[in-house]
TIVO-2410 file (N, C-alpha, C; in nm, 3 decimals):
# residues 207
REC num residu      c1      c2      c3 atome chaine
REC   1      M   8.121  10.068  11.580     N      A
REC   1      M   8.203  10.041  11.528    CA      A
REC   1      M   8.141   9.943  11.364     C      A
REC   2      I   8.217   9.958  11.261     N      A
REC   2      I   8.197   9.911  11.164    CA      A
REC   2      I   8.216   9.730  11.133     C      A
REC   3      S   8.135   9.656  11.103     N      A
REC   3      S   8.136   9.517  11.108    CA      A
REC   3      S   8.210   9.463  11.023     C      A
REC   4      K   8.164   9.540  10.894     N      A
REC   4      K   8.219   9.454  10.749    CA      A
REC   4      K   8.354   9.564  10.689     C      A
REC   5      K   8.423   9.470  10.619     N      A
REC   5      K   8.546   9.573  10.561    CA      A
REC   5      K   8.457   9.651  10.437     C      A
REC   6      R   8.375   9.601  10.364     N      A
REC   6      R   8.276   9.662  10.263    CA      A
REC   6      R   8.260   9.815  10.298     C      A
REC   7      H   8.191   9.835  10.403     N      A
REC   7      H   8.117   9.877  10.476    CA      A
REC   7      H   8.190  10.011  10.535     C      A
REC   8      L   8.317   9.958  10.567     N      A
REC   8      L   8.413  10.058  10.599    CA      A
REC   8      L   8.475  10.133  10.487     C      A
REC   9      E   8.518  10.077  10.363     N      A
REC   9      E   8.558  10.085  10.221    CA      A
REC   9      E   8.436  10.225  10.184     C      A
REC  10      M   8.331  10.187  10.183     N      A
REC  10      M   8.217  10.246  10.147    CA      A
REC  10      M   8.201  10.384  10.221     C      A
REC  11      A   8.251  10.399  10.325     N      A
REC  11      A   8.239  10.497  10.426    CA      A
REC  11      A   8.366  10.619  10.414     C      A
REC  12      L   8.469  10.538  10.361     N      A
REC  12      L   8.593  10.609  10.320    CA      A
REC  12      L   8.592  10.658  10.181     C      A
REC  13      Q   8.529  10.620  10.080     N      A
REC  13      Q   8.478  10.657   9.930    CA      A
REC  13      Q   8.492  10.804   9.921     C      A
REC  14      Q   8.384  10.854  10.023     N      A
REC  14      Q   8.365  11.005   9.983    CA      A
REC  14      Q   8.464  11.077  10.064     C      A
REC  15      V   8.564  11.031  10.129     N      A
REC  15      V   8.705  11.124  10.185    CA      A
REC  15      V   8.732  11.181  10.037     C      A
REC  16      P   8.744  11.344  10.047     N      A
REC  16      P   8.797  11.363   9.919    CA      A
REC  16      P   8.958  11.368   9.933     C      A
REC  17      S   9.016  11.394   9.814     N      A
REC  17      S   9.156  11.408   9.810    CA      A
REC  17      S   9.194  11.526   9.815     C      A
REC  18      H   9.353  11.563   9.839     N      A
REC  18      H   9.388  11.686   9.876    CA      A
REC  18      H   9.323  11.806   9.777     C      A
REC  19      P   9.324  11.899   9.835     N      A
REC  19      P   9.229  12.024   9.725    CA      A
REC  19      P   9.318  12.059   9.664     C      A
REC  20      H   9.491  12.114   9.699     N      A
REC  20      H   9.595  12.150   9.643    CA      A
REC  20      H   9.685  12.067   9.634     C      A
REC  21      P   9.714  11.963   9.616     N      A
REC  21      P   9.800  11.866   9.614    CA      A
REC  21      P   9.936  11.958   9.556     C      A
REC  22      D  10.066  11.920   9.656     N      A
REC  22      D  10.153  11.989   9.621    CA      A
REC  22      D  10.305  11.866   9.607     C      A
REC  23      P  10.342  11.876   9.473     N      A
REC  23      P  10.438  11.789   9.447    CA      A
REC  23      P  10.586  11.769   9.543     C      A
REC  24      D  10.578  11.921   9.559     N      A
REC  24      D  10.706  11.904   9.665    CA      A
REC  24      D  10.669  11.761   9.815     C      A
REC  25      L  10.563  11.810   9.846     N      A
REC  25      L  10.513  11.738   9.971    CA      A
REC  25      L  10.474  11.585   9.931     C      A
REC  26      E  10.463  11.552   9.777     N      A
REC  26      E  10.413  11.406   9.720    CA      A
REC  26      E  10.275  11.356   9.764     C      A
REC  27      Q  10.154  11.438   9.778     N      A
REC  27      Q  10.057  11.424   9.806    CA      A
REC  27      Q   9.944  11.348   9.723     C      A
REC  28      Y   9.943  11.211   9.745     N      A
REC  28      Y   9.910  11.114   9.678    CA      A
REC  28      Y   9.775  11.072   9.755     C      A
REC  29      H   9.635  11.083   9.718     N      A
REC  29      H   9.514  11.004   9.814    CA      A
REC  29      H   9.570  10.890   9.780     C      A
REC  30      T   9.537  10.827   9.930     N      A
REC  30      T   9.527  10.669   9.907    CA      A
REC  30      T   9.379  10.625   9.903     C      A
REC  31      P   9.413  10.541   9.812     N      A
REC  31      P   9.243  10.508   9.753    CA      A
REC  31      P   9.153  10.400   9.902     C      A
REC  32      A   9.023  10.428   9.883     N      A
REC  32      A   8.939  10.382   9.963    CA      A
REC  32      A   8.993  10.212  10.014     C      A
REC  33      G   8.978  10.157   9.872     N      A
REC  33      G   8.992  10.017   9.898    CA      A
REC  33      G   9.111   9.974   9.995     C      A
REC  34      I   9.224  10.069   9.937     N      A
REC  34      I   9.347  10.009  10.023    CA      A
REC  34      I   9.356  10.048  10.173     C      A
REC  35      A   9.308  10.213  10.158     N      A
REC  35      A   9.301  10.245  10.330    CA      A
REC  35      A   9.204  10.133  10.429     C      A
REC  36      A   9.097  10.083  10.366     N      A
REC  36      A   9.010   9.987  10.466    CA      A
REC  36      A   9.049   9.874  10.455     C      A
REC  37      D   9.159   9.836  10.304     N      A
REC  37      D   9.215   9.692  10.368    CA      A
REC  37      D   9.353   9.695  10.485     C      A
REC  38      V   9.412   9.812  10.497     N      A
REC  38      V   9.517   9.835  10.593    CA      A
REC  38      V   9.407   9.821  10.701     C      A
REC  39      I   9.353   9.890  10.732     N      A
REC  39      I   9.265   9.972  10.859    CA      A
REC  39      I   9.222   9.820  10.932     C      A
REC  40      W   9.147   9.721  10.848     N      A
REC  40      W   9.060   9.617  10.858    CA      A
REC  40      W   9.193   9.500  10.894     C      A
REC  41      N   9.304   9.493  10.834     N      A
REC  41      N   9.444   9.440  10.883    CA      A
REC  41      N   9.446   9.457  11.012     C      A
REC  42      A   9.466   9.579  11.034     N      A
REC  42      A   9.552   9.658  11.166    CA      A
REC  42      A   9.470   9.616  11.301     C      A
REC  43      S   9.292   9.617  11.245     N      A
REC  43      S   9.238   9.595  11.361    CA      A
REC  43      S   9.203   9.441  11.407     C      A
REC  44      N   9.196   9.387  11.284     N      A
REC  44      N   9.212   9.207  11.308    CA      A
REC  44      N   9.330   9.174  11.406     C      A
REC  45      Y   9.467   9.292  11.361     N      A
REC  45      Y   9.592   9.237  11.457    CA      A
REC  45      Y   9.581   9.301  11.615     C      A
REC  46      G   9.456   9.359  11.653     N      A
REC  46      G   9.423   9.407  11.780    CA      A
REC  46      G   9.502   9.554  11.792     C      A
REC  47      D   9.509   9.627  11.655     N      A
REC  47      D   9.599   9.769  11.672    CA      A
REC  47      D   9.527   9.880  11.663     C      A
REC  48      I   9.370   9.866  11.692     N      A
REC  48      I   9.300   9.964  11.630    CA      A
REC  48      I   9.193   9.997  11.748     C      A
REC  49      D   9.116   9.909  11.799     N      A
REC  49      D   8.979   9.917  11.872    CA      A
REC  49      D   9.077   9.969  12.006     C      A
REC  50      G   9.003  10.063  12.080     N      A
REC  50      G   9.038  10.092  12.183    CA      A
REC  50      G   9.172  10.142  12.222     C      A
REC  51      M   9.229  10.186  12.095     N      A
REC  51      M   9.371  10.231  12.122    CA      A
REC  51      M   9.380  10.368  12.075     C      A
REC  52      K   9.495  10.434  12.094     N      A
REC  52      K   9.522  10.568  12.054    CA      A
REC  52      K   9.581  10.578  11.907     C      A
REC  53      V   9.533  10.579  11.802     N      A
REC  53      V   9.654  10.595  11.629    CA      A
REC  53      V   9.656  10.694  11.613     C      A
REC  54      V   9.786  10.726  11.564     N      A
REC  54      V   9.834  10.843  11.511    CA      A
REC  54      V   9.869  10.782  11.341     C      A
REC  55      D   9.795  10.912  11.275     N      A
REC  55      D   9.876  10.896  11.139    CA      A
REC  55      D   9.946  11.032  11.083     C      A
REC  56      L  10.042  10.988  11.071     N      A
REC  56      L  10.142  11.129  11.042    CA      A
REC  56      L  10.145  11.121  10.888     C      A
REC  57      G  10.140  11.268  10.847     N      A
REC  57      G  10.124  11.299  10.700    CA      A
REC  57      G   9.974  11.237  10.676     C      A
REC  58      C   9.890  11.307  10.726     N      A
REC  58      C   9.747  11.224  10.733    CA      A
REC  58      C   9.708  11.278  10.584     C      A
REC  59      G   9.738  11.385  10.542     N      A
REC  59      G   9.634  11.479  10.442    CA      A
REC  59      G   9.497  11.507  10.459     C      A
REC  60      T   9.420  11.456  10.393     N      A
REC  60      T   9.263  11.449  10.425    CA      A
REC  60      T   9.243  11.347  10.491     C      A
REC  61      G   9.311  11.255  10.576     N      A
REC  61      G   9.238  11.168  10.696    CA      A
REC  61      G   9.206  11.062  10.685     C      A
REC  62      I   9.237  11.040  10.554     N      A
REC  62      I   9.142  10.893  10.533    CA      A
REC  62      I   9.164  10.763  10.602     C      A
REC  63      L   9.308  10.747  10.652     N      A
REC  63      L   9.374  10.635  10.748    CA      A
REC  63      L   9.339  10.682  10.891     C      A
REC  64      A   9.330  10.786  10.932     N      A
REC  64      A   9.279  10.845  11.042    CA      A
REC  64      A   9.164  10.824  11.063     C      A
REC  65      L   9.081  10.876  11.002     N      A
REC  65      L   8.922  10.852  10.982    CA      A
REC  65      L   8.834  10.711  11.007     C      A
REC  66      G   8.959  10.613  10.909     N      A
REC  66      G   8.912  10.482  10.890    CA      A
REC  66      G   8.963  10.411  11.054     C      A
REC  67      A   9.033  10.440  11.127     N      A
REC  67      A   9.085  10.394  11.248    CA      A
REC  67      A   8.974  10.454  11.335     C      A
REC  68      A   8.937  10.554  11.354     N      A
REC  68      A   8.816  10.615  11.412    CA      A
REC  68      A   8.691  10.548  11.418     C      A
REC  69      L   8.639  10.511  11.264     N      A
REC  69      L   8.540  10.416  11.253    CA      A
REC  69      L   8.561  10.325  11.303     C      A
REC  70      M   8.661  10.246  11.288     N      A
REC  70      M   8.687  10.103  11.368    CA      A
REC  70      M   8.723  10.079  11.488     C      A
REC  71      G   8.698  10.206  11.609     N      A
REC  71      G   8.661  10.164  11.737    CA      A
REC  71      G   8.801  10.237  11.778     C      A
REC  72      A   8.887  10.335  11.753     N      A
REC  72      A   9.018  10.389  11.805    CA      A
REC  72      A   8.939  10.457  11.928     C      A
REC  73      V   9.015  10.443  12.034     N      A
REC  73      V   8.947  10.549  12.146    CA      A
REC  73      V   9.002  10.701  12.106     C      A
REC  74      E   9.125  10.711  12.026     N      A
REC  74      E   9.151  10.854  12.003    CA      A
REC  74      E   9.246  10.826  11.886     C      A
REC  75      V   9.207  10.957  11.794     N      A
REC  75      V   9.323  10.916  11.670    CA      A
REC  75      V   9.354  11.066  11.637     C      A
REC  76      V   9.481  11.099  11.588     N      A
REC  76      V   9.536  11.239  11.576    CA      A
REC  76      V   9.600  11.205  11.445     C      A
REC  77      G   9.550  11.316  11.337     N      A
REC  77      G   9.617  11.312  11.227    CA      A
REC  77      G   9.722  11.439  11.229     C      A
REC  78      V   9.827  11.442  11.154     N      A
REC  78      V   9.959  11.533  11.173    CA      A
REC  78      V   9.981  11.524  11.023     C      A
REC  79      D   9.980  11.698  10.990     N      A
REC  79      D  10.019  11.739  10.837    CA      A
REC  79      D  10.088  11.864  10.868     C      A
REC  80      V  10.159  11.920  10.742     N      A
REC  80      V  10.172  12.047  10.755    CA      A
REC  80      V  10.078  12.116  10.632     C      A
REC  81      D   9.984  12.084  10.571     N      A
REC  81      D   9.884  12.116  10.472    CA      A
REC  81      D   9.773  12.137  10.579     C      A
REC  82      V   9.739  12.268  10.593     N      A
REC  82      V   9.615  12.315  10.651    CA      A
REC  82      V   9.484  12.276  10.557     C      A
REC  83      D   9.489  12.322  10.435     N      A
REC  83      D   9.394  12.275  10.354    CA      A
REC  83      D   9.333  12.145  10.384     C      A
REC  84      A   9.433  12.046  10.349     N      A
REC  84      A   9.420  11.916  10.385    CA      A
REC  84      A   9.335  11.890  10.523     C      A
REC  85      L   9.391  11.958  10.605     N      A
REC  85      L   9.347  11.900  10.741    CA      A
REC  85      L   9.196  11.963  10.790     C      A
REC  86      R   9.185  12.100  10.723     N      A
REC  86      R   9.042  12.140  10.753    CA      A
REC  86      R   8.938  12.057  10.669     C      A
REC  87      V   8.973  11.958  10.539     N      A
REC  87      V   8.909  11.892  10.472    CA      A
REC  87      V   8.901  11.782  10.607     C      A
REC  88      A   8.997  11.725  10.639     N      A
REC  88      A   8.998  11.609  10.730    CA      A
REC  88      A   8.900  11.618  10.847     C      A
REC  89      E   8.906  11.737  10.868     N      A
REC  89      E   8.805  11.807  10.986    CA      A
REC  89      E   8.638  11.775  10.974     C      A
REC  90      S   8.668  11.834  10.872     N      A
REC  90      S   8.515  11.809  10.794    CA      A
REC  90      S   8.460  11.691  10.802     C      A
REC  91      E   8.526  11.585  10.730     N      A
REC  91      E   8.489  11.477  10.717    CA      A
REC  91      E   8.494  11.434  10.826     C      A
REC  92      A   8.572  11.421  10.981     N      A
REC  92      A   8.531  11.370  11.082    CA      A
REC  92      A   8.399  11.414  11.128     C      A
REC  93      E   8.358  11.525  11.086     N      A
REC  93      E   8.206  11.588  11.138    CA      A
REC  93      E   8.114  11.512  11.081     C      A
REC  94      R   8.141  11.492  10.945     N      A
REC  94      R   8.054  11.384  10.834    CA      A
REC  94      R   8.033  11.259  10.887     C      A
REC  95      L   8.136  11.168  10.916     N      A
REC  95      L   8.145  11.051  10.965    CA      A
REC  95      L   8.103  11.001  11.130     C      A
REC  96      D   8.114  11.164  11.211     N      A
REC  96      D   8.054  11.124  11.314    CA      A
REC  96      D   8.115  11.102  11.427     C      A
REC  97      V   8.255  11.104  11.396     N      A
REC  97      V   8.415  11.058  11.467    CA      A
REC  97      V   8.490  11.180  11.533     C      A
REC  98      A   8.421  11.298  11.519     N      A
REC  98      A   8.490  11.429  11.575    CA      A
REC  98      A   8.513  11.422  11.715     C      A
REC  99      H   8.434  11.357  11.811     N      A
REC  99      H   8.485  11.368  11.910    CA      A
REC  99      H   8.575  11.293  11.981     C      A
REC 100      N   8.631  11.199  11.898     N      A
REC 100      N   8.744  11.117  11.927    CA      A
REC 100      N   8.862  11.150  11.829     C      A
REC 101      S   8.867  11.270  11.761     N      A
REC 101      S   8.987  11.281  11.657    CA      A
REC 101      S   9.027  11.408  11.630     C      A
REC 102      R   9.144  11.412  11.630     N      A
REC 102      R   9.224  11.545  11.628    CA      A
REC 102      R   9.339  11.541  11.531     C      A
REC 103      F   9.322  11.696  11.449     N      A
REC 103      F   9.389  11.726  11.312    CA      A
REC 103      F   9.504  11.832  11.353     C      A
REC 104      L   9.623  11.775  11.367     N      A
REC 104      L   9.711  11.933  11.387    CA      A
REC 104      L   9.818  11.968  11.266     C      A
REC 105      Q   9.819  12.097  11.258     N      A
REC 105      Q   9.916  12.146  11.137    CA      A
REC 105      Q  10.096  12.115  11.239     C      A
REC 106      V  10.146  12.027  11.225     N      A
REC 106      V  10.281  12.032  11.285    CA      A
REC 106      V  10.366  11.941  11.193     C      A
REC 107      D  10.471  11.954  11.177     N      A
REC 107      D  10.582  11.913  11.079    CA      A
REC 107      D  10.593  11.804  11.171     C      A
REC 108      V  10.639  11.642  11.082     N      A
REC 108      V  10.627  11.520  11.156    CA      A
REC 108      V  10.744  11.529  11.229     C      A
REC 109      D  10.851  11.611  11.234     N      A
REC 109      D  10.989  11.578  11.318    CA      A
REC 109      D  10.924  11.657  11.447     C      A
REC 110      D  10.800  11.751  11.463     N      A
REC 110      D  10.824  11.806  11.552    CA      A
REC 110      D  10.706  11.771  11.664     C      A
REC 111      F  10.642  11.673  11.596     N      A
REC 111      F  10.518  11.576  11.690    CA      A
REC 111      F  10.592  11.524  11.796     C      A
REC 112      Q  10.515  11.518  11.930     N      A
REC 112      Q  10.583  11.489  12.053    CA      A
REC 112      Q  10.501  11.371  12.123     C      A
REC 113      E  10.393  11.361  12.080     N      A
REC 113      E  10.312  11.276  12.164    CA      A
REC 113      E  10.329  11.142  12.116     C      A
REC 114      N  10.283  11.064  12.233     N      A
REC 114      N  10.282  10.891  12.215    CA      A
REC 114      N  10.147  10.819  12.197     C      A
REC 115      A  10.156  10.717  12.104     N      A
REC 115      A  10.055  10.634  12.087    CA      A
REC 115      A  10.064  10.527  12.081     C      A
REC 116      D   9.936  10.440  12.069     N      A
REC 116      D   9.967  10.247  12.038    CA      A
REC 116      D  10.005  10.209  11.917     C      A
REC 117      T   9.939  10.264  11.816     N      A
REC 117      T   9.985  10.261  11.668    CA      A
REC 117      T   9.990  10.407  11.594     C      A
REC 118      V  10.103  10.371  11.504     N      A
REC 118      V  10.131  10.435  11.379    CA      A
REC 118      V  10.058  10.400  11.244     C      A
REC 119      I   9.965  10.467  11.172     N      A
REC 119      I   9.921  10.446  11.056    CA      A
REC 119      I   9.952  10.535  10.963     C      A
REC 120      E  10.055  10.537  10.866     N      A
REC 120      E  10.114  10.653  10.760    CA      A
REC 120      E  10.157  10.609  10.645     C      A
REC 121      N  10.092  10.686  10.551     N      A
REC 121      N  10.130  10.675  10.389    CA      A
REC 121      N  10.238  10.761  10.361     C      A
REC 122      P  10.363  10.757  10.388     N      A
REC 122      P  10.461  10.877  10.386    CA      A
REC 122      P  10.502  10.901  10.248     C      A
REC 123      P  10.554  11.032  10.223     N      A
REC 123      P  10.626  11.031  10.086    CA      A
REC 123      P  10.744  10.923  10.076     C      A
REC 124      F  10.692  10.834   9.956     N      A
REC 124      F  10.797  10.703   9.928    CA      A
REC 124      F  10.841  10.713   9.784     C      A
REC 125      G  10.885  10.844   9.723     N      A
REC 125      G  10.967  10.864   9.596    CA      A
REC 125      G  10.909  10.788   9.473     C      A
REC 126      A  10.791  10.837   9.464     N      A
REC 126      A  10.740  10.770   9.295    CA      A
REC 126      A  10.738  10.894   9.222     C      A
REC 127      Q  10.792  10.975   9.240     N      A
REC 127      Q  10.826  11.110   9.150    CA      A
REC 127      Q  10.942  11.188   9.180     C      A
REC 128      K  10.964  11.272   9.067     N      A
REC 128      K  11.128  11.326   9.110    CA      A
REC 128      K  11.125  11.424   9.201     C      A
REC 129      A  11.013  11.494   9.230     N      A
REC 129      A  11.040  11.599   9.350    CA      A
REC 129      A  11.066  11.558   9.511     C      A
REC 130      H  11.058  11.403   9.483     N      A
REC 130      H  11.078  11.362   9.618    CA      A
REC 130      H  11.180  11.394   9.696     C      A
REC 131      R  11.207  11.408   9.818     N      A
REC 131      R  11.306  11.408   9.903    CA      A
REC 131      R  11.345  11.282   9.938     C      A
REC 132      K  11.465  11.219   9.899     N      A
REC 132      K  11.482  11.044   9.935    CA      A
REC 132      K  11.486  11.029  10.062     C      A
REC 133      D  11.505  11.122  10.139     N      A
REC 133      D  11.517  11.053  10.289    CA      A
REC 133      D  11.361  11.070  10.376     C      A
REC 134      A  11.271  11.083  10.286     N      A
REC 134      A  11.154  11.127  10.336    CA      A
REC 134      A  11.069  10.999  10.446     C      A
REC 135      D  11.059  10.901  10.365     N      A
REC 135      D  10.992  10.808  10.423    CA      A
REC 135      D  11.072  10.759  10.531     C      A
REC 136      R  11.226  10.773  10.526     N      A
REC 136      R  11.325  10.728  10.640    CA      A
REC 136      R  11.254  10.792  10.763     C      A
REC 137      R  11.252  10.942  10.711     N      A
REC 137      R  11.234  11.025  10.895    CA      A
REC 137      R  11.085  11.020  10.912     C      A
REC 138      F  11.005  10.997  10.824     N      A
REC 138      F  10.860  10.941  10.881    CA      A
REC 138      F  10.836  10.821  10.971     C      A
REC 139      L  10.952  10.727  10.929     N      A
REC 139      L  10.947  10.562  10.989    CA      A
REC 139      L  10.993  10.589  11.114     C      A
REC 140      E  11.105  10.676  11.133     N      A
REC 140      E  11.219  10.722  11.234    CA      A
REC 140      E  11.098  10.766  11.352     C      A
REC 141      K  11.010  10.893  11.311     N      A
REC 141      K  10.918  10.938  11.423    CA      A
REC 141      K  10.825  10.865  11.445     C      A
REC 142      A  10.785  10.754  11.370     N      A
REC 142      A  10.680  10.648  11.396    CA      A
REC 142      A  10.713  10.553  11.498     C      A
REC 143      L  10.822  10.529  11.488     N      A
REC 143      L  10.879  10.410  11.591    CA      A
REC 143      L  10.922  10.497  11.746     C      A
REC 144      E  10.910  10.624  11.730     N      A
REC 144      E  10.932  10.684  11.837    CA      A
REC 144      E  10.803  10.708  11.910     C      A
REC 145      V  10.736  10.728  11.811     N      A
REC 145      V  10.571  10.733  11.891    CA      A
REC 145      V  10.488  10.607  11.927     C      A
REC 146      A  10.536  10.522  11.862     N      A
REC 146      A  10.419  10.409  11.896    CA      A
REC 146      A  10.508  10.283  11.893     C      A
REC 147      P  10.468  10.165  11.956     N      A
REC 147      P  10.527  10.031  11.933    CA      A
REC 147      P  10.502   9.947  11.809     C      A
REC 148      V  10.405   9.993  11.784     N      A
REC 148      V  10.327   9.915  11.626    CA      A
REC 148      V  10.305  10.023  11.516     C      A
REC 149      V  10.350   9.993  11.403     N      A
REC 149      V  10.357  10.113  11.293    CA      A
REC 149      V  10.306  10.018  11.206     C      A
REC 150      Y  10.205  10.139  11.117     N      A
REC 150      Y  10.172  10.039  10.953    CA      A
REC 150      Y  10.225  10.149  10.906     C      A
REC 151      S  10.325  10.100  10.770     N      A
REC 151      S  10.396  10.210  10.672    CA      A
REC 151      S  10.363  10.138  10.529     C      A
REC 152      F  10.329  10.287  10.472     N      A
REC 152      F  10.344  10.277  10.322    CA      A
REC 152      F  10.497  10.261  10.270     C      A
REC 153      H  10.561  10.177  10.170     N      A
REC 153      H  10.668  10.193  10.120    CA      A
REC 153      H  10.643  10.132   9.964     C      A
REC 154      L  10.764  10.186   9.871     N      A
REC 154      L  10.752  10.143   9.755    CA      A
REC 154      L  10.792   9.988   9.749     C      A
REC 155      A  10.759   9.890   9.701     N      A
REC 155      A  10.796   9.774   9.732    CA      A
REC 155      A  10.931   9.742   9.668     C      A
REC 156      K  11.013   9.816   9.586     N      A
REC 156      K  11.114   9.764   9.535    CA      A
REC 156      K  11.260   9.795   9.626     C      A
REC 157      T  11.180   9.886   9.745     N      A
REC 157      T  11.277   9.924   9.853    CA      A
REC 157      T  11.267   9.833   9.974     C      A
REC 158      E  11.183   9.738   9.981     N      A
REC 158      E  11.179   9.685  10.079    CA      A
REC 158      E  11.289   9.608  10.143     C      A
REC 159      E  11.408   9.535  10.062     N      A
REC 159      E  11.517   9.471  10.157    CA      A
REC 159      E  11.578   9.629  10.198     C      A
REC 160      F  11.610   9.711  10.141     N      A
REC 160      F  11.676   9.821  10.241    CA      A
REC 160      F  11.575   9.888  10.347     C      A
REC 161      L  11.447   9.853  10.338     N      A
REC 161      L  11.390   9.864  10.474    CA      A
REC 161      L  11.369   9.769  10.578     C      A
REC 162      E  11.422   9.663  10.519     N      A
REC 162      E  11.404   9.540  10.626    CA      A
REC 162      E  11.561   9.579  10.718     C      A
REC 163      N  11.671   9.606  10.646     N      A
REC 163      N  11.794   9.626  10.712    CA      A
REC 163      N  11.754   9.736  10.786     C      A
REC 164      M  11.690   9.870  10.763     N      A
REC 164      M  11.688  10.016  10.816    CA      A
REC 164      M  11.583   9.959  10.944     C      A
REC 165      V  11.469   9.876  10.933     N      A
REC 165      V  11.387   9.870  11.067    CA      A
REC 165      V  11.452   9.770  11.147     C      A
REC 166      K  11.568   9.692  11.103     N      A
REC 166      K  11.626   9.608  11.202    CA      A
REC 166      K  11.739   9.693  11.275     C      A
REC 167      A  11.794   9.783  11.215     N      A
REC 167      A  11.874   9.881  11.312    CA      A
REC 167      A  11.821   9.959  11.367     C      A
REC 168      M  11.712   9.999  11.332     N      A
REC 168      M  11.602  10.078  11.460    CA      A
REC 168      M  11.531   9.982  11.571     C      A
REC 169      G  11.592   9.881  11.567     N      A
REC 169      G  11.544   9.804  11.694    CA      A
REC 169      G  11.404   9.753  11.694     C      A
REC 170      A  11.375   9.732  11.593     N      A
REC 170      A  11.216   9.684  11.529    CA      A
REC 170      A  11.244   9.552  11.431     C      A
REC 171      V  11.110   9.476  11.417     N      A
REC 171      V  11.080   9.398  11.319    CA      A
REC 171      V  10.973   9.409  11.238     C      A
REC 172      I  10.999   9.376  11.117     N      A
REC 172      I  10.881   9.364  11.014    CA      A
REC 172      I  10.755   9.227  11.083     C      A
REC 173      T  10.662   9.213  11.090     N      A
REC 173      T  10.620   9.099  11.136    CA      A
REC 173      T  10.514   9.084  11.047     C      A
REC 174      H  10.467   9.176  10.940     N      A
REC 174      H  10.344   9.109  10.831    CA      A
REC 174      H  10.408   9.223  10.714     C      A
REC 175      R  10.345   9.208  10.570     N      A
REC 175      R  10.328   9.283  10.525    CA      A
REC 175      R  10.227   9.259  10.391     C      A
REC 176      F  10.188   9.366  10.319     N      A
REC 176      F  10.084   9.368  10.290    CA      A
REC 176      F  10.128   9.462  10.136     C      A
REC 177      Y  10.067   9.363  10.028     N      A
REC 177      Y  10.123   9.420   9.888    CA      A
REC 177      Y   9.975   9.505   9.797     C      A
REC 178      Y   9.995   9.575   9.729     N      A
REC 178      Y   9.907   9.690   9.686    CA      A
REC 178      Y   9.963   9.732   9.527     C      A
REC 179      A   9.882   9.743   9.459     N      A
REC 179      A   9.915   9.847   9.311    CA      A
REC 179      A   9.849   9.946   9.342     C      A
REC 180      F   9.921  10.033   9.356     N      A
REC 180      F   9.888  10.195   9.424    CA      A
REC 180      F   9.860  10.288   9.266     C      A
REC 181      P   9.729  10.343   9.263     N      A
REC 181      P   9.747  10.416   9.136    CA      A
REC 181      P   9.804  10.564   9.182     C      A
REC 182      L   9.849  10.614   9.077     N      A
REC 182      L   9.881  10.751   9.059    CA      A
REC 182      L   9.788  10.841   8.987     C      A
REC 183      P   9.713  10.906   9.011     N      A
REC 183      P   9.648  10.985   8.896    CA      A
REC 183      P   9.755  11.072   8.840     C      A
REC 184      H   9.713  11.168   8.715     N      A
REC 184      H   9.790  11.266   8.644    CA      A
REC 184      H   9.739  11.390   8.718     C      A
REC 185      I   9.792  11.422   8.846     N      A
REC 185      I   9.740  11.573   8.879    CA      A
REC 185      I   9.861  11.646   8.901     C      A
REC 186      Y  10.003  11.615   8.862     N      A
REC 186      Y  10.074  11.705   8.829    CA      A
REC 186      Y  10.119  11.726   8.689     C      A
REC 187      H  10.203  11.848   8.691     N      A
REC 187      H  10.224  11.896   8.554    CA      A
REC 187      H  10.347  11.814   8.501     C      A
REC 188      F  10.431  11.722   8.561     N      A
REC 188      F  10.537  11.627   8.511    CA      A
REC 188      F  10.471  11.519   8.479     C      A
REC 189      H  10.368  11.474   8.520     N      A
REC 189      H  10.291  11.371   8.449    CA      A
REC 189      H  10.276  11.310   8.332     C      A
REC 190      Q  10.332  11.219   8.263     N      A
REC 190      Q  10.325  11.169   8.106    CA      A
REC 190      Q  10.230  11.092   8.089     C      A
REC 191      D  10.195  11.033   8.186     N      A
REC 191      D  10.035  10.911   8.158    CA      A
REC 191      D   9.922  10.969   8.252     C      A
REC 192      E   9.805  10.933   8.225     N      A
REC 192      E   9.713  10.977   8.255    CA      A
REC 192      E   9.689  10.928   8.397     C      A
REC 193      K   9.720  10.757   8.411     N      A
REC 193      K   9.712  10.727   8.528    CA      A
REC 193      K   9.856  10.597   8.510     C      A
REC 194      R   9.911  10.582   8.623     N      A
REC 194      R   9.998  10.446   8.659    CA      A
REC 194      R   9.980  10.415   8.762     C      A
REC 195      E  10.047  10.294   8.765     N      A
REC 195      E  10.026  10.230   8.906    CA      A
REC 195      E  10.217  10.189   8.964     C      A
REC 196      V  10.231  10.225   9.108     N      A
REC 196      V  10.348  10.173   9.110    CA      A
REC 196      V  10.299  10.031   9.243     C      A
REC 197      E  10.379   9.967   9.266     N      A
REC 197      E  10.389   9.861   9.327    CA      A
REC 197      E  10.398   9.904   9.490     C      A
REC 198      V  10.357   9.895   9.588     N      A
REC 198      V  10.358   9.943   9.734    CA      A
REC 198      V  10.305   9.854   9.824     C      A
REC 199      V  10.416   9.835   9.935     N      A
REC 199      V  10.408   9.728  10.038    CA      A
REC 199      V  10.359   9.803  10.160     C      A
REC 200      V  10.292   9.737  10.248     N      A
REC 200      V  10.240   9.820  10.367    CA      A
REC 200      V  10.345   9.710  10.477     C      A
REC 201      L  10.425   9.787  10.563     N      A
REC 201      L  10.500   9.705  10.662    CA      A
REC 201      L  10.433   9.706  10.803     C      A
REC 202      R  10.380   9.605  10.852     N      A
REC 202      R  10.338   9.598  11.015    CA      A
REC 202      R  10.479   9.570  11.053     C      A
REC 203      I  10.502   9.692  11.151     N      A
REC 203      I  10.644   9.728  11.227    CA      A
REC 203      I  10.635   9.694  11.366     C      A
REC 204      E  10.675   9.601  11.495     N      A
REC 204      E  10.706   9.648  11.602    CA      A
REC 204      E  10.857   9.654  11.634     C      A
REC 205      K  10.828   9.740  11.803     N      A
REC 205      K  10.960   9.766  11.844    CA      A
REC 205      K  10.994   9.619  11.949     C      A
REC 206      M  11.121   9.595  11.907     N      A
REC 206      M  11.128   9.478  11.988    CA      A
REC 206      M  11.178   9.510  12.129     C      A
REC 207      G  11.160   9.437  12.212     N      A
REC 207      G  11.190   9.456  12.391    CA      A
REC 207      G  11.106   9.531  12.394     C      A
***
């Protein structure tokens, strides 16, 4: 298991971004520094080591791979993009975590397994092609899958999310804020790169 956050970030820096990003799926690569910080915090709260961890909408697997490196007994990455999943599987081999990692091509709504922790970076509405309900359905599924969830969202939706989480019978226990870079990868982007304010919520089911 990795003993320093800096070493975790260095390991994750080599994980490639989506080979063919699809704007309809809002596929943005989670930067290694942010991924490492989220995974490190989750580990410190006892939500990784020895646990089964699921990453919904895993892309090329950076969050799932980080959890595997931090001692998860099993990680499952779920995505509809087979090209991204192939990258994730290759990276699991490179990082020597393939023995406890699985990557499944399945729609998030159809995923039926249970876990101890979900860590997810769902589509959060940073561009026009976004389906407005996408992050909600990811969050609903995450709370079906596990009692503890770490989920990325636009910071400006935080108040709405707090009410939504409460309605789902859960509570936000911690919040982590990041400036999330969006590189110029889609034809409709005007800027070379811009940043959006993102909050990662740690959510627990009540009862």
